[in-house]
C-alpha positions in Angstrom: 47.8 -28.9 -80.6 48.9 -26.7 -77.7 47.7 -26.7 -74.7 46.8 -23.0 -74.4 44.7 -23.9 -78.0 43.1 -27.0 -76.1 42.0 -24.8 -73.5 40.5 -22.2 -75.1 38.5 -24.8 -77.5 37.5 -26.8 -74.1 36.7 -23.1 -72.6 34.7 -21.9 -75.9 32.8 -25.6 -75.6 31.8 -24.8 -72.1 30.6 -21.3 -72.8 28.3 -22.7 -75.8 30.0 -21.1 -78.7 31.0 -23.5 -81.4 34.3 -24.7 -81.3 35.0 -25.3 -85.1 36.3 -22.2 -86.5 35.3 -20.8 -89.9 37.5 -22.9 -91.6 37.5 -25.8 -89.5 40.2 -25.3 -87.4 40.3 -24.6 -83.5 39.6 -20.9 -82.8 42.1 -19.1 -81.7 41.9 -17.2 -77.8 40.5 -14.0 -79.1 37.9 -15.7 -81.4 37.2 -17.2 -77.8 36.9 -13.9 -76.3 35.4 -12.0 -78.8 32.2 -14.9 -79.3 32.1 -14.7 -75.5 31.5 -11.4 -76.1 29.3 -10.8 -78.5 27.0 -14.0 -77.3 26.8 -11.8 -73.8 26.1 -8.4 -75.6 23.3 -10.3 -76.9 22.1 -11.9 -73.9 22.1 -7.9 -72.4 20.6 -6.8 -74.8 17.7 -9.1 -75.8 16.6 -9.4 -72.3 17.0 -5.9 -71.1 14.7 -5.0 -74.0 12.9 -7.0 -73.1 11.9 -6.2 -69.8 11.4 -3.0 -71.0 8.2 -3.7 -73.6 7.3 -5.3 -70.3 6.7 -2.0 -68.5 5.3 -0.4 -71.0 1.7 -0.8 -69.0 3.1 0.7 -66.6 4.0 4.7 -69.0 0.2 5.6 -68.2 0.7 5.2 -64.4 3.6 7.0 -63.9 3.9 9.2 -67.3 6.6 9.2 -69.1 8.9 11.6 -67.7 8.5 9.7 -64.1 8.8 6.1 -64.9 12.2 6.4 -67.7 14.6 7.1 -64.6 13.7 4.8 -62.1 13.4 1.8 -65.0 16.7 2.7 -66.6 18.8 3.3 -63.7 17.1 0.2 -62.3 17.9 -1.7 -66.1 21.7 -0.7 -65.7 22.5 -1.3 -61.9 20.9 -4.6 -62.4 22.3 -5.6 -65.7 26.2 -4.9 -63.8 25.6 -6.7 -60.7 24.4 -10.2 -62.7 27.4 -9.2 -65.0 30.2 -8.9 -62.0 28.9 -11.6 -60.2 28.9 -14.6 -62.9 32.6 -13.9 -63.7 33.6 -13.9 -60.3 31.6 -16.8 -59.9 30.0 -15.1 -56.4 26.9 -17.3 -54.9 23.5 -15.7 -55.1 23.5 -14.5 -50.8 26.4 -12.2 -51.8 24.6 -11.0 -55.5 21.7 -10.1 -53.6 23.5 -8.4 -51.1 24.8 -6.4 -54.3 21.4 -5.6 -55.6 19.8 -4.8 -52.5 23.6 -2.5 -52.2 22.7 -0.5 -55.3 19.0 -0.6 -54.4 20.0 1.4 -51.4 22.3 3.9 -53.6 20.7 4.1 -56.4 17.3 4.8 -54.5 17.0 8.1 -52.7 17.8 9.9 -56.4 15.8 7.5 -59.0 12.9 6.1 -56.6 12.3 9.3 -54.1 13.4 11.9 -55.7 10.5 14.4 -54.0 11.5 13.1 -50.0 14.9 13.2 -51.1 15.7 16.2 -52.9 18.0 13.2 -55.5 20.9 13.4 -52.9 22.8 10.6 -51.3 21.2 8.4 -49.5 20.2 9.9 -45.9 18.2 7.7 -42.4 14.5 9.0 -44.6 15.1 8.2 -48.0 16.7 4.5 -46.6 13.2 4.3 -44.2 11.1 5.0 -47.0 12.7 2.8 -50.3 12.9 -0.3 -47.2 8.8 0.2 -46.2 8.2 1.0 -50.6 9.1 -2.2 -51.0 6.5 -3.5 -49.2 3.7 -1.3 -49.2 4.0 0.5 -52.9 2.1 -1.8 -54.6 -1.2 -1.5 -52.4 -0.4 2.2 -53.2 0.2 2.1 -56.3 -3.1 0.6 -57.2 -5.4 2.5 -54.9 -4.6 5.8 -55.8 -5.9 7.8 -59.3 -2.8 7.7 -61.6 -1.2 10.0 -63.3 0.9 9.0 -60.3 4.5 11.2 -61.0 7.0 11.4 -58.6 4.7 11.6 -55.6 6.1 10.2 -51.9 8.3 7.0 -53.0 5.6 5.6 -55.6 8.2 5.1 -58.2 10.4 2.3 -56.0 7.3 -0.1 -58.0 9.5 0.6 -61.3 12.7 0.8 -60.2 12.5 -2.9 -58.0 10.5 -4.7 -61.1 13.8 -3.8 -63.3 15.9 -3.3 -61.1 15.2 -7.9 -59.8 14.2 -8.2 -63.0 17.3 -7.3 -65.0 19.5 -9.0 -62.0 17.7 -12.1 -62.5 17.6 -12.3 -65.9 20.8 -11.7 -66.9 22.2 -13.5 -64.6 20.5 -16.8 -65.2 21.6 -16.3 -68.9 25.0 -15.7 -68.1 25.7 -18.5 -65.8 24.4 -20.9 -67.4 26.4 -20.0 -70.2 29.1 -21.7 -67.4 28.0 -25.0 -67.9 28.3 -25.9 -71.7 25.5 -28.5 -72.2 24.1 -26.9 -69.6 23.0 -23.8 -71.4 19.9 -24.5 -72.4 19.2 -23.3 -69.0 19.4 -19.7 -70.2 16.5 -19.5 -71.5 14.7 -20.0 -68.2 15.9 -16.5 -68.5 13.1 -15.1 -70.7 9.9 -15.7 -68.1 11.8 -12.7 -66.1 9.8 -10.2 -68.0 6.9 -13.1 -68.8 7.1 -12.2 -64.7 7.5 -8.8 -64.5 4.8 -8.4 -67.8 2.4 -9.8 -65.4 3.1 -7.6 -62.2 2.5 -4.5 -65.0 -0.4 -5.6 -66.2 -2.0 -6.2 -62.6 -0.6 -2.4 -61.7 -1.9 -1.1 -64.8 -5.0 0.9 -65.7 -7.7 1.2 -68.9 -5.0 2.9 -71.3 -1.8 1.4 -72.0 0.4 1.8 -74.8 0.0 -0.1 -77.9 -0.8 -3.6 -76.5 -1.4 -5.9 -79.4 2.0 -4.7 -81.3 3.6 -4.5 -78.0 3.2 -8.3 -77.1 3.4 -9.4 -80.7 7.7 -7.7 -80.3 7.9 -9.3 -76.9 6.9 -13.2 -77.6 8.9 -13.1 -81.0 11.8 -11.3 -79.0 11.6 -13.7 -76.3 11.3 -17.1 -78.4 13.3 -16.5 -80.8 16.5 -16.0 -78.2 15.7 -19.1 -75.8 15.3 -21.0 -79.7 19.6 -19.2 -80.2 20.3 -20.5 -76.5 19.5 -23.7 -77.2 20.9 -24.3 -80.4 17.3 -24.8 -82.5 17.5 -21.5 -84.5 17.5 -22.8 -87.5 16.9 -20.2 -91.0 13.2 -21.4 -91.1 12.5 -20.7 -87.6 12.2 -17.5 -87.5 9.3 -17.8 -90.5 8.2 -20.7 -88.0 7.9 -18.2 -84.9 5.7 -15.8 -86.4 3.0 -17.7 -88.3 3.0 -19.2 -84.4 2.3 -15.9 -83.1 0.4 -14.7 -85.8 -1.9 -17.9 -85.2 -2.4 -16.7 -81.3 -3.0 -13.1 -82.2 -5.7 -14.2 -84.8 -7.0 -16.9 -82.3 -7.2 -14.0 -79.6 -9.1 -11.9 -81.5 -11.7 -14.4 -83.0 -12.0 -15.6 -79.8 -12.7 -12.1 -78.4 -15.0 -11.5 -81.5 -16.8 -14.8 -80.8 -17.4 -13.8 -77.0 -19.4 -10.8 -77.7 -19.0 -7.2 -78.1 -16.3 -5.3 -77.2 -15.4 -3.9 -73.7 -13.6 -1.5 -71.2 -10.5 -3.8 -70.4 -11.1 -5.1 -67.0 -8.3 -3.5 -64.3 -7.4 -4.7 -61.0 -7.8 -1.6 -59.2 -11.1 -1.0 -60.7 -12.6 -3.5 -58.6 -11.3 -1.9 -55.7 -13.1 -0.9 -53.0 -12.1 2.0 -51.9 -10.8 2.3 -47.5 -12.9 5.4 -47.6 -17.0 5.4 -48.1 -18.8 8.6 -48.3 -21.6 6.4 -47.3 -20.7 6.3 -43.4 -20.9 10.1 -43.8 -24.5 12.1 -43.3 -26.3 13.5 -47.2 -24.6 16.8 -47.9 -28.0 17.9 -48.9 -28.8 17.1 -45.4 -27.1 20.0 -44.1 -27.7 22.7 -46.5 -30.5 24.5 -44.0 -27.7 24.4 -41.9 -26.1 26.6 -43.7 -28.2 29.2 -43.8 -29.4 28.8 -40.1 -26.4 28.8 -38.3 -23.4 30.0 -40.7 -25.6 32.8 -42.9 -23.4 35.4 -42.8 -20.0 33.6 -41.5 -17.3 33.3 -43.2 -16.4 30.1 -44.3 -13.4 30.5 -46.7 -11.8 32.3 -49.0 -11.4 31.4 -52.3 -8.9 33.9 -54.6 -8.7 33.4 -59.2 -12.8 31.6 -59.1 -13.7 32.5 -63.1 -16.8 34.6 -62.5 -20.2 33.0 -63.1 -18.6 29.2 -61.5 -19.7 27.8 -58.5 -17.3 26.2 -55.9 -18.9 22.7 -55.8 -18.8 20.5 -52.2 -20.5 17.3 -52.9 -22.6 15.6 -55.9 -25.0 12.9 -55.3 -26.6 10.1 -57.2 -28.5 7.9 -54.9 -32.4 9.1 -53.6 -33.9 6.2 -50.8 -37.1 8.1 -50.5 -35.2 10.1 -48.1 -32.0 11.3 -49.1 -30.1 12.0 -51.8 -26.4 10.8 -51.1 -23.8 9.5 -53.2 -23.6 5.5 -55.0 -21.7 3.1 -53.0 -17.7 2.4 -53.3 -18.0 -0.5 -55.5 -17.8 0.4 -58.8 -14.6 2.4 -59.4 -16.7 4.5 -61.7 -19.7 5.5 -58.6 -19.7 9.0 -57.0 -19.1 7.2 -54.1 -15.5 5.8 -55.1 -13.2 8.1 -54.0 -9.3 7.5 -54.3 -5.9 9.1 -53.2 -4.6 10.8 -56.2 -0.6 11.1 -57.9 0.5 13.9 -58.7 -1.8 14.8 -61.8 -4.8 13.9 -62.1 -5.1 13.1 -66.1 -8.9 12.2 -66.8 -10.4 15.2 -67.4 -13.0 17.0 -69.7 -12.0 19.5 -72.3 -12.3 23.6 -71.2 -10.1 26.7 -69.6 -7.6 25.3 -67.7 -7.6 27.8 -64.4 -6.0 27.9 -61.0 -7.9 28.5 -57.8 -6.7 29.5 -54.1 -8.9 28.0 -51.7 -7.9 29.1 -47.4 -11.0 27.8 -45.0 -12.0 29.9 -41.7 -15.0 27.4 -41.0 -15.4 24.1 -42.6 -16.7 21.8 -40.3 -17.3 19.0 -42.8 -15.3 16.2 -45.0 -16.2 17.7 -48.2 -13.2 20.0 -49.6 -14.9 22.9 -52.1 -13.6 22.9 -55.2 -14.1 24.1 -59.1 -14.9 22.5 -62.5 -12.6 19.0 -62.3 -9.5 19.1 -61.1 -5.7 18.5 -62.3 -3.7 18.8 -59.1 -4.3 19.5 -55.8 -1.3 21.2 -53.9 -1.8 22.1 -50.4 0.7 24.3 -48.6 0.5 25.6 -44.8 1.8 23.2 -41.3 -1.0 20.9 -42.6 0.7 20.4 -46.0 1.6 17.0 -45.7 -1.6 15.5 -43.5 -3.8 17.3 -45.5 -2.1 15.6 -48.8 -2.6 12.0 -47.3 -5.8 13.0 -46.5 -7.4 13.7 -49.7 -9.2 11.4 -51.7 -10.7 12.5 -54.9 -13.2 11.4 -56.9 -12.9 12.1 -61.6 -16.1 11.0 -62.4 -17.6 13.6 -60.0 -15.0 16.1 -59.8 -15.8 16.1 -55.5 -13.3 15.9 -53.2 -13.0 15.1 -49.2 -11.1 14.7 -46.8 -10.9 11.4 -44.4 -9.4 13.1 -41.5 -12.3 16.5 -42.2 -11.3 19.9 -43.3 -10.0 21.7 -40.7 -10.1 25.5 -40.0 -6.8 27.2 -41.7 -6.2 24.4 -44.7 -5.2 26.1 -47.3 -4.5 24.6 -50.7 -4.2 25.2 -54.6 -6.2 23.3 -57.8 -5.1 23.9 -60.9 -9.0 22.9 -62.3 -10.5 22.9 -65.6 -13.9 24.2 -66.2 -16.0 22.8 -68.9 -18.2 25.6 -70.5 -21.2 25.2 -70.6 -23.5 24.7 -74.0 -26.4 26.7 -74.0 -29.7 24.9 -75.8 -28.9 25.5 -79.3 -25.7 24.0 -79.0 -26.4 21.0 -77.4 -29.7 20.5 -80.2 -31.2 17.4 -80.0 -28.5 15.4 -78.5 -29.7 12.5 -76.4 -28.6 12.4 -73.5 -25.4 10.3 -72.2 -25.3 5.8 -71.4 -24.5 6.9 -67.7 -24.8 4.2 -65.0 -27.2 5.5 -62.0 -28.6 4.1 -59.2 -32.2 3.0 -59.2 -33.7 6.0 -57.5 -35.9 4.2 -54.5 -39.7 5.1 -53.3 -40.2 8.1 -55.5 -43.7 10.3 -54.8 -46.3 9.6 -57.2 -46.5 13.7 -57.9 -43.0 13.3 -59.3 -44.3 11.7 -62.7 -47.0 13.1 -62.5 -45.8 16.8 -62.3 -42.9 16.3 -64.7 -45.3 15.4 -66.9 -46.9 18.2 -67.0 -44.2 20.6 -67.3 -42.2 18.6 -70.5 -45.4 19.0 -72.2 -44.3 18.6 -76.0 -41.1 19.5 -75.4 -39.6 17.2 -78.3 -35.9 17.0 -77.5 -34.1 16.3 -74.5 -33.0 19.0 -73.2 -36.1 21.1 -73.7 -37.1 18.4 -71.9 -34.7 19.4 -69.0 -35.3 22.8 -69.9 -38.7 22.9 -69.0 -38.7 20.8 -65.8 -36.1 23.6 -64.9 -38.3 27.3 -65.8 -42.0 25.4 -64.8 -40.2 24.8 -61.1 -38.9 28.4 -60.9 -41.8 29.9 -62.6 -44.4 28.1 -61.0 -42.6 27.9 -57.3 -41.6 30.5 -54.5 -38.3 30.9 -52.0 -37.8 30.8 -48.7 -35.7 29.3 -45.7 -38.5 28.7 -43.7 -36.5 30.9 -41.4 -37.9 33.8 -39.0 -40.0 36.6 -40.7 -40.0 34.0 -43.7 -42.8 32.2 -45.2 -43.2 28.5 -43.4 -40.7 26.5 -45.8 -40.2 22.9 -44.0 -35.7 21.4 -44.1 -35.6 18.0 -45.7 -36.2 16.5 -50.1 -37.2 13.4 -49.0 -40.2 11.5 -50.2 -42.4 13.1 -47.7 -41.4 16.7 -48.4 -41.4 15.8 -51.4 -45.3 15.2 -51.8 -45.8 18.1 -49.9 -43.7 20.6 -52.1 -45.8 19.6 -55.4 -49.4 19.1 -53.8 -49.6 21.6 -51.1 -51.9 24.6 -51.3 -48.2 26.4 -52.3 -45.5 25.5 -53.6 -42.3 26.8 -51.6 -38.7 25.7 -50.8 -35.0 26.5 -51.2 -32.7 24.8 -53.7 -32.3 21.5 -51.7 -36.2 20.8 -52.4 -36.2 22.1 -56.4 -33.2 20.3 -56.5 -34.3 17.3 -55.3 -37.5 17.4 -56.8 -36.3 17.8 -60.6 -33.4 15.4 -60.5 -36.2 13.2 -59.4 -38.4 14.6 -62.5 -35.9 13.8 -64.8 -35.5 10.9 -64.2 -39.0 10.1 -64.6 -38.1 11.2 -68.1 -35.3 9.4 -69.0 -32.8 11.5 -68.3 -29.8 10.9 -65.9 -29.2 13.0 -62.8 -27.7 13.8 -60.0 -27.8 16.6 -57.8 -24.8 19.1 -56.9 -24.4 21.1 -53.5 -22.0 23.9 -53.7 -21.5 27.7 -53.4 -23.0 30.0 -55.8 -21.1 33.7 -54.8 -22.7 36.6 -56.3 -20.4 37.4 -59.9 -19.6 41.0 -58.7 -17.6 39.4 -55.9 -15.6 37.8 -58.3 -15.0 39.7 -60.3 -12.8 41.0 -57.7 -10.2 38.5 -57.8 -10.8 37.4 -54.4 -14.1 36.3 -52.5 -15.9 35.0 -49.0 -17.9 32.6 -49.2 -20.2 32.5 -46.7 -23.1 30.4 -45.4 -26.1 32.5 -47.4 -23.8 31.1 -51.0 -24.9 27.9 -50.1 -27.0 25.9 -53.0 -27.9 22.9 -55.4 -28.2 22.1 -58.9 -29.1 19.7 -61.3 -26.8 18.1 -63.9 -27.8 16.1 -66.7 -25.1 14.6 -68.8 -25.5 14.8 -72.9 -23.4 13.5 -75.6 -20.6 15.3 -76.7 -21.1 17.4 -73.8 -21.1 16.0 -70.8 -22.4 17.2 -67.5 -24.6 20.7 -67.8 -26.6 22.3 -64.9 -29.5 23.8 -64.5 -30.8 25.5 -61.6 -34.4 25.1 -61.1 -34.8 27.3 -57.8 -36.9 30.5 -58.1 -34.4 33.6 -57.3 -34.5 34.2 -53.8 -36.8 37.4 -54.3 -39.7 35.8 -55.6 -41.3 35.3 -51.9 -44.6 34.3 -51.3 -47.0 36.8 -48.7 -50.3 37.2 -47.5 -52.1 38.3 -50.6 -51.2 35.5 -53.0 -53.8 33.1 -53.8 -52.8 29.7 -53.3 -53.3 28.0 -55.9 -51.5 30.5 -57.9 -48.3 28.6 -57.7 -49.6 25.6 -59.9 -52.5 24.4 -61.8 -54.7 22.2 -60.7 -56.0 20.0 -63.4 -57.5 16.8 -62.6 -55.6 14.2 -63.4 -56.5 10.6 -63.7 -55.1 9.2 -60.6 -52.5 6.5 -60.6 -54.2 2.8 -60.0 -52.8 1.6 -56.8 -49.8 -0.8 -56.9 -50.6 -4.4 -57.7 -50.7 -6.7 -54.0 -47.8 -9.1 -54.2 -49.4 -12.6 -54.6 -49.2 -15.0 -51.3 -46.3 -17.4 -51.9 -47.4 -21.0 -51.5 -45.4 -22.7 -48.8 -42.6 -24.4 -50.1 -43.4 -28.4 -50.1 -40.5 -29.7 -47.9 -40.6 -27.1 -44.7 -37.6 -28.4 -43.4 -35.9 -26.6 -46.0 -37.6 -23.3 -46.3 -37.0 -21.1 -50.2 -34.9 -18.3 -48.3 -34.6 -15.4 -50.6 -30.7 -14.2 -51.3 -29.5 -11.7 -49.0 -27.2 -8.5 -49.9 -24.4 -10.0 -48.8 -24.2 -12.8 -50.7 -24.3 -11.6 -53.4 -21.9 -8.6 -52.7 -19.6 -12.1 -52.2 -21.0 -13.5 -55.4 -19.8 -10.3 -57.1 -16.7 -9.8 -55.0 -16.1 -13.8 -56.5 -16.7 -13.1 -60.1 -14.6 -10.5 -59.4 -11.4 -12.2 -58.1 -12.2 -14.6 -61.0 -12.0 -12.0 -64.1 -9.2 -10.5 -62.6 -7.0 -13.3 -62.1 -8.4 -14.7 -66.1 -7.3 -11.5 -67.4 -3.7 -11.8 -65.5 -3.4 -15.6 -66.7 -4.3 -15.6 -70.4 -1.6 -13.3 -71.6 0.6 -14.9 -69.5 -0.2 -18.7 -70.5 0.0 -17.4 -74.1 3.0 -16.2 -73.8 4.4 -19.5 -72.0 2.3 -21.8 -74.5 4.7 -22.7 -77.0 7.7 -23.1 -74.5 4.9 -25.5 -73.2 4.2 -27.3 -76.4 8.0 -28.1 -77.5 8.4 -29.7 -74.6 5.6 -31.9 -74.7 6.3 -32.5 -78.1 9.8 -33.6 -77.2 8.6 -35.6 -74.6 6.3 -37.5 -76.8 8.9 -38.4 -79.0 11.3 -39.1 -76.7 8.7 -42.0 -75.0 7.8 -43.1 -78.5 11.0 -44.1 -79.1 12.0 -45.4 -76.0 9.3 -47.6 -76.3 9.5 -49.2 -80.2 8.6 -52.7 -80.7 11.1 -53.7 -82.0 15.0 -53.8 -80.5 16.8 -52.8 -83.4 13.8 -49.5 -83.4 14.6 -48.2 -80.4 18.3 -48.1 -81.3 17.6 -46.3 -83.7 15.5 -44.2 -82.3 18.3 -44.0 -79.6 20.3 -42.8 -81.7 18.4 -39.9 -83.4 17.3 -38.7 -79.9 21.1 -38.5 -79.5 21.7 -35.9 -82.4 18.6 -34.1 -81.4 20.0 -33.4 -78.2 23.4 -31.8 -79.8 21.8 -30.3 -82.3 19.3 -28.8 -79.0 22.9 -27.6 -77.9 24.0 -26.2 -80.6 26.7 -29.5 -81.7 25.1 -30.9 -84.5 26.2 -33.2 -86.7 27.3 -32.9 -90.1 24.3 -33.5 -92.5 26.3 -35.6 -94.8 28.1 -37.4 -92.1 28.2 -40.9 -91.1 27.5 -42.8 -88.0 31.0 -43.0 -87.4 31.6 -39.2 -88.1 28.5 -38.8 -86.2 30.5 -40.2 -83.1 33.8 -38.7 -83.5 32.3 -35.2 -84.1 29.9 -35.9 -81.0 33.2 -37.0 -79.1 35.4 -33.8 -79.5 32.5 -31.8 -79.4 31.4 -32.6 -75.7 34.7 -33.5 -74.8 35.8 -30.6 -73.0 32.2 -30.3 -71.6 33.2 -34.5 -69.7 36.3 -33.2 -68.8 34.8 -30.1 -66.9 
């Protein structure tokens, strides 16, 4: 055998490629290079393809058009760096430096296109890339999808693709140089699993074909890992299919056994946003101030407002007996959960899409005027950057806030969806929607009595709601309580509503009537909330641009129906319906003889605890919140660890089986059994390293074959 041929054979053995040619002769140098390139191509295709599957959960987060460029670019750069570094035998330090250099070179174009303009690296783009590597993960979780290309948010998919491909391909390429250490390459299959775990943490409720993607990913990685360690026999693909089918079937059966299907647990839904609107005064409590202090003042100008469409300022669904306010921010779908938004907001109902422009003259609050449900916000002017950073939005209520407050001169354009308001015939006998709302507290006794009187014999939910609306509008009188008007106290708490419903004359404005109807609807089993905003005259809105003043302030009620969403109701009497001196005091309502409800039962006196040194204590709200936080943390951990454990289970089971077999052979009782076990262990190890002995070979022939197969590795 020539020196060249011998060297080629040893190099081939070291690279994990069969040393024997098709006829049993040693392969030529060309065969060695061709097989080496083919094996390396398989590594790259499988690992990069697995990384693409692992990052599918990021598609709903960013949108297809936004996430594809950084993922594709990151895979290409990371793969090239890994292959070049492996070919040159560069160490980890040089490889890491090359990855960082590639990140800074392609990052401005792929990760911060809006900030850098797609140009070559600059000082600003480098700062965004370096800071984004640390801060982007929190931003992705606290922003509402779709994120698009805003700021440096694309740093996350770029880093996952770049670092993931560099680590995975580098591990596979370098392990091939070690001959018998080729099985180390199988550990590269864990990189897509880790990337999948990160993608799942950053994902939303929506995902792309999770079952199909998971099955394909598992088959791909298991098959490739088996091929790399030399254990992929013709029967193995069938075994892999059976294993994956068992895992999928077991997961489905386990889910059915655990209970009914519920929305997938997502980490972003469990995070409490840093902005809590409960720190602000109740928006409805400032109702009279708009009329009294800014009645004739121009507050803002709205352009493009469809006629008959109100401007929403705030939505409230929690009543504590004193004020209506937003609920807490603990739940992702609560009225107090305001989050940063990306380029586009996808969770909008069906309706007509319009573009509305706003310009503020004076609006001292954090509540940002909106129309319908927003798809996107575009701020303009010198304050555009600061306002966009302060924007928080609640897609469940269609409300928005600026955390630093709405300042004079603020300008923005909103692409919004205005749902069509259905009439009673369209709603028909549709039931109310199953909406989770905070329970109303300290509701006046007069509310359920008056609600039952107004609802009468209404047979459907929409007719009950309409009866409440029309009853209040017909029996009530309108007054802001200003100078020259009938007396009408401000406020909408339990005491004020008791006066409204039981006084000699029902007098108030939108603040009181909306509060009263919302509570009556709750008592009748209708999910309701109070909305405060502005309702300009249709004639003004028809001109295209309308100037909104404090006199345009209004409050109304929304009730949720299945198939129709939140439907507005306006229980406030017409402003022209004002009480006069000749109105009988009992004209506003009949005075039926109503049996007064019995007083609430007195709480029984609890006997003292037997153990006076350790008295019984009630669980505090703080304890409840801590337990709830712990429960959420455990659920998140389970949601992330279970899929990862299922993917790792076959690897772990195979390793445990081999370890058990090796221990059994080593501890065999008879000496001859231990010798035979050692020989079988060596044959199994050779098979794992793709040096399988022919089945018809004797032990002597097998020994000669193994000596030749491992000669290159022993000499290297």
